[in-house]
N, C-alpha and C positions, 0 to 999 in steps of 0.2 A: 504494500500500500504506500509506504514512504517513497519507494523508488518510482512508482507510478505518479505520485503527487509531485515529486521532484522533477520528473521528466516533463510533465504538463506545465509546471511553473517555468522550467527552463525554456521550453518551446515557446511559451507565451512571451517571455522576456526577450527572446531572440527575435521573434516575429513582430512584436509590437512597434518598433521603430519603422519597419517596412509598411505596416498597416497604417500608421499615422502619416507617414510620408505620402502614401498613395491617397489617403483621405484628403490631405491638405493640398495635393496637386489638383484635386477636383473641386477645391474650395472656391468656386466662382459665384457663390451666393451666400448671403448671410449678413448679420449685423456688424457694423464697424463704428468705432469712435475715433475722433480726430481733433487736432489742435493746430491752428495756423498763427503765425506771427509775421508781420510784414510792414512795409512802407506804405503810407497813405498819402495820396496827393488829392487835396481838396481843390478841384478845378471849377472856377465860376467866374462870372463877369462882375462880381461884386467884391466886397472886402473880406470874404471868407476864404480867399485863396491862401493855402498854407500846405506845409508838409508835416507829417506826424507819424506815429506808430498806430497799428491796429492789431487787436487780438481777437481770435475766433475759436469757439468750441463747436464741434459737430457731432451729430449722431446720424447714422444712415443705415440703409438696407440695400444690399446689392441683390437684384432679382436674377441676374445672370452676369456674365463678364462684360456685357455691353450697356446695361441700364441699371441706374440706382436712383433712389430718392433720399434726400437728406434734409435734416433740420439743424438749426444752429442758433447760437447767440454770438453777436459781434459787438465789440466796443471800439469805436473809431477815435476815442480819446478826445483831446481838445485840439481845435484848429481855428485859425483866423489871425487877427492882429489886434492892435490896441483899440481900433474903432469898432470892429465887429468880431466877436469870438463865439464859438459854438462847441458843444459837446454832444455827440450823437452816439446812441447805441440802439440795438434792436434785435429782433428775431427773424430768422430766414427759413424759407422752405424752397428747395431747388430740385429740379430734375437734372440728372447727370448722365450724359451719354459718353461711353468710352470706346475707343478704337485701339485694341491691343496691337502693338507693333511686333512684339516677340514675347517670350516668356517673362521678361522683366520690365519692359518699357510699354507705356501706353499714352495716348493722347486723349484728352477729354474736353467736353464743353459743358457749361452749366447755364441754366436759365431759371430764374425764380422770382420770388416775391420777398421784399424786405418790409417788415412792420417796425417803424422806427420812432424814437422820441428824441427830440433835440431841446436842450436848454441853451439859450443864447443871450448875449448881451450886445446890443447895438447902440452906439452913441450914449452909453450909460444907462439905457433902459433894458431891464431884464424881461425875459419871456420864455415860454415853453410851448412846444407843439408836438403833436403825435400825428403820424400819417403813414402812408404806405407807398412803395415805389417798386419798380422792376429792377432787376439786375441781370447781367449776362457776363460771360467770360470763358476763358479756356485755360488749360493747364497740361502739364506732363507729369506722369507718375513713374516711379521706379520702385520695384519690389525688392526691398532689402532682404527680407525673408519671406516665407509663405504667409506670415501674419502681419508683418510690419512693412509699411509703404511710405516712401518719401514723395511728397507732392510739391510742385511749384506751380503757382497759378496767378492769373491776372484777371481781376473782376472789376466791373464798372457798376456802381450803384447810382441810380438816378433819384435825387431828392429835390423836391420843390417846397421850400420853406415859405409859408405865408405868415409873416410876422405882424399881423394887423394889431395885435395888442401892445406893441411897444410904444407907439406914440403917434399922435395926429400930426406931429411936426415933421415926420419923415415921409417924404413924397412917395417913394417906391418901397413898399413893404414886402414885395415878392422877390425871393432870392432863389435862383435855380442853380444847384450845385451838383456836380458829378463827383462822387467819391471814388477814386481809382485806387485799388488795393492790390499791390504786388506782394505776394507772400510765399513762404515756404512752410511746410507742415508735415506732421507725421500722422499716419492713420493706422490703427490697430484693428485687424479683422479677426473676428471670433470664429 
């Protein structure tokens, strides 16, 4: 009995790495978590032009090797100048399409919705606004291991800030700003 148990245990121990490797090679679907850090360029025709950092956390699900859906939280930090300053954060939902180039590299595109909140100060007047906007972008992925992926992406978020509550003295209270986010990140696939 002990010899049989030892033989079964030994066989399982020897074969389990091969079984796990075969299982992870077919791991083209499932849950993943990710985090991105990158450079933010606030591009607008007003005083909110600036460069800053941005941080993002993601949770997603890969339906197959070509298609995924993901949600996230993004903090665009502070941007602007002494006349107009803003701080924006929000929640995202995106559809992600991937084109695998080989076993390790892939190209992807994202399109989605951003639900954002901005706290701003314009000419000494404080205000806050919540709204939604679209975003789109593209990236490249590199599989470090079967479960760990390195991503580099460029995403453009479209924000229209309607700052009506700041003051009657400011003629144009509508600010259209594109937040351009170039980032690198890691993704862990379960």
